[in-house]
N, C-alpha and C positions, 0 to 999 in steps of 0.2 A: 433533532437528528444531528449527529456530529459527522465530521469528515476527517479522513485520514489519508496517509500515503504509505504504501507498503512496497518494499524493494525486493527484487529477486534477480539473480544472475540468470539470463536466458538459457544458458547451457544446463542449469540445474532445474529451474522451473520457469517456463516461458508463458507469455500471454496465451499462445496457442494451446499449451498444455492445460492452462486454467480453463479455457473455453471448452476443451475436450472433456473436462471433468463434469460438464453439464450442470443441471439444476442441483444435483446432490453436492456439488462443490468438493472442496478438499480442505484439510486443516493446514494452517500456516505454521510450520515447525521450524526449528533451528534457531529461534531467537534466544540469544545468550547474553543479553544486555539488560540490566535491571530497569532502565528508563523505557526501553522498547517493550519490556514485559509489562510495565505499569500502563503503557499506552494500550497494549492488547487487553489488559484487564478492564480498561475504561470503555472499551467498545461495547455497544449495545446492538441487539437484534435490529436489522434494518439500516444501521449506519453504512455509509458508503466510503470507499477508499479508492484513490488512484493506484493503478498497478504500474510500477516503475521498473524498467529494465536497467539494472545497474551494471557497471563494468563494461558491458557490451551494449551499445545503443545509447545509453544515458538519456532516456526519454520516457515520458509518461505515455503509455500505449492504450490503456483501457480503464474501466471502472468495475470494481467488484463490490459486492454487498455482503455484510455480515449475516450469515444464516444460522450461526450457533455462537453463543458467547463463550468467553474463556473457560477452559477446563484443562486439567493436567496434560502436559505434553507427553504423548505415548513414546516419543523417541528419547526422552530424558532418562538419565540414570536414576535408579531408585533413590529417593530422598532429595533429588534436585528440585528447586522450586519453579521450574519453567512451565509456561502455559502455551496453549494454542487457541486459535479462533478459526472457525470454519468460514470460508468465503466461497461465493459463487460468482462467476463472471456475469456482469450486467450488460455492458456495452463497450465496444471498442471506441477509441477516439477516432473520428474520421481522418484526422491528421495528428500524428504523434507530436507531443510538445517536448522539445529538447531542453536539457539542462542549460545549454548555452542561451536559448531564448528566455528561459526563466531568469537567469542571471542578468540578462540585458533589459529586463522589464523592471523599472523602478518600483512599481507597486508591489512587486514580489521580492523586494530586497530583504524583507524580514521573514520570508517563508522558511520553515525549518529545513527544507531541502537545500537552501542556500547557507543557512547559519549552522546547521548540524548535519553536514553532509554524510557522516558515517552512520548515523542512526537509522536502523532498518525499518522502524515503525514510527511514524511521525503524525502529529496533529496537523490539520489544514484548516485555516479559518474560512468562514463563509465567503468573505471577499476574495480570498485566494482561490477557493474552489470555483467561484463564478468566473473569475478572470481566466483561469486555466481551461475551463470548459469552453469559453469563447475562443481562446487561442487554438484549441483543438477542434473547432468546428461544430460545437454543440451549443 
């Protein structure tokens, strides 16, 4: 099982909205970057991802699970190559982990969130996953 990080601006789609979507989850749309698309396409059923509030908050607030693998983005223009993945909320972090904390942790200095800040869908290594979970109280 792989781990990921997905970013959303809370005013557009927040953790609370993701939780409210329930077990049926929702598709993750709006990805318009080819590397982020490649990451979505690599996701498999059951993979987990950190849910990160970007712009406002700048923190990892929860964990989602892939409940449907990549398929064509229904919000894309006809002929555009974009995809979506469906996620369902799995668990909140008892304590959100801020970008500032992540940047201050030497073991996370190579985390994609630090090295590729603008990328909206990122891989997370097993070691990074375990450390962020610990920092977040899990």
